[in-house]
GUDORO-883752 format. One record per residue (C-alpha): chain; residue number from 1; x, y, z; residue in three letters. Coordinates in steps of 0.5 Angstrom, whole numbers, m for minus. Example, Ala and Ser with C-alpha at 12.3 -4.5 7.8 and 13.67 -1.06 7.14 Angstrom:
   chaine   num       x       y       z   residu
        A     1      25      m9      16      ALA
        A     2      27      m2      14      SER
//
This chain:
   chaine   num       x       y       z   residu
        A     1    m172     m38     229      MET
        A     2    m171     m37     222      GLN
        A     3    m173     m42     216      ASN
        A     4    m168     m43     211      LYS
        A     5    m169     m47     205      ILE
        A     6    m163     m51     203      ILE
        A     7    m162     m52     196      ASN
        A     8    m156     m56     194      HIS
        A     9    m154     m59     187      GLN
        A    10    m152     m66     187      PHE
        A    11    m146     m67     182      ASN
        A    12    m147     m74     180      ILE
        A    13    m147     m78     173      ASN
        A    14    m154     m81     175      TRP
        A    15    m154     m86     169      PRO
        A    16    m148     m89     171      ASP
        A    17    m150     m89     179      PHE
        A    18    m157     m93     177      ILE
        A    19    m153     m98     172      LYS
        A    20    m147     m99     177      ASN
        A    21    m149     m97     184      TYR
        A    22    m156     m97     186      TRP
        A    23    m158    m103     191      GLN
        A    24    m151    m106     188      LYS
        A    25    m145    m103     192      ARG
        A    26    m143     m98     196      PRO
        A    27    m141     m91     194      LEU
        A    28    m137     m86     197      LEU
        A    29    m138     m79     194      ILE
        A    30    m133     m74     196      LYS
        A    31    m135     m66     195      GLN
        A    32    m142     m69     192      GLY
        A    33    m146     m62     194      PHE
        A    34    m143     m56     191      THR
        A    35    m142     m50     196      ASN
        A    36    m145     m55     202      PHE
        A    37    m145     m51     208      ILE
        A    38    m146     m56     214      ASP
        A    39    m152     m54     218      PRO
        A    40    m150     m58     224      THR
        A    41    m144     m56     228      SER
        A    42    m139     m62     230      ALA
        A    43    m141     m60     238      ASN
        A    44    m149     m61     236      ASP
        A    45    m148     m67     232      LEU
        A    46    m143     m70     238      ALA
        A    47    m149     m69     243      GLY
        A    48    m154     m72     239      LEU
        A    49    m150     m78     238      ALA
        A    50    m150     m79     246      MET
        A    51    m157     m79     246      GLU
        A    52    m161     m85     248      ASP
        A    53    m167     m84     243      ASP
        A    54    m163     m82     237      VAL
        A    55    m161     m87     232      ASP
        A    56    m153     m87     231      SER
        A    57    m147     m91     229      ARG
        A    58    m140     m89     229      LEU
        A    59    m136     m92     223      ILE
        A    60    m128     m93     224      SER
        A    61    m123     m96     220      TYR
        A    62    m117     m98     224      GLN
        A    63    m111    m103     222      ASP
        A    64    m114    m105     215      GLY
        A    65    m121    m107     218      SER
        A    66    m128    m103     218      TRP
        A    67    m132    m103     225      ASN
        A    68    m139    m100     226      VAL
        A    69    m141     m99     233      THR
        A    70    m149     m98     234      HIS
        A    71    m153     m94     239      GLY
        A    72    m151     m88     243      SER
        A    73    m144     m86     244      SER
        A    74    m140     m84     250      SER
        A    75    m136     m78     249      SER
        A    76    m129     m82     249      SER
        A    77    m131     m85     242      TYR
        A    78    m132     m78     240      LEU
        A    79    m125     m75     241      ILE
//
């Protein structure tokens, strides 16, 4: 197995982040990493989510409400 060094530059205004968000409120950062290539395939991630010994959660938004399901997920949730 080949070792890869993943070095991504995180595009964020750090003073603004610390002042307005750090431990205060959630923040979604879209396109936060320049040229990011996900090292995990969708199938591998779905497989991990179904394992009992892996801490996983499924977060969904439906009908104006956020929902979270903790623990291993059945394959029907991952479709």
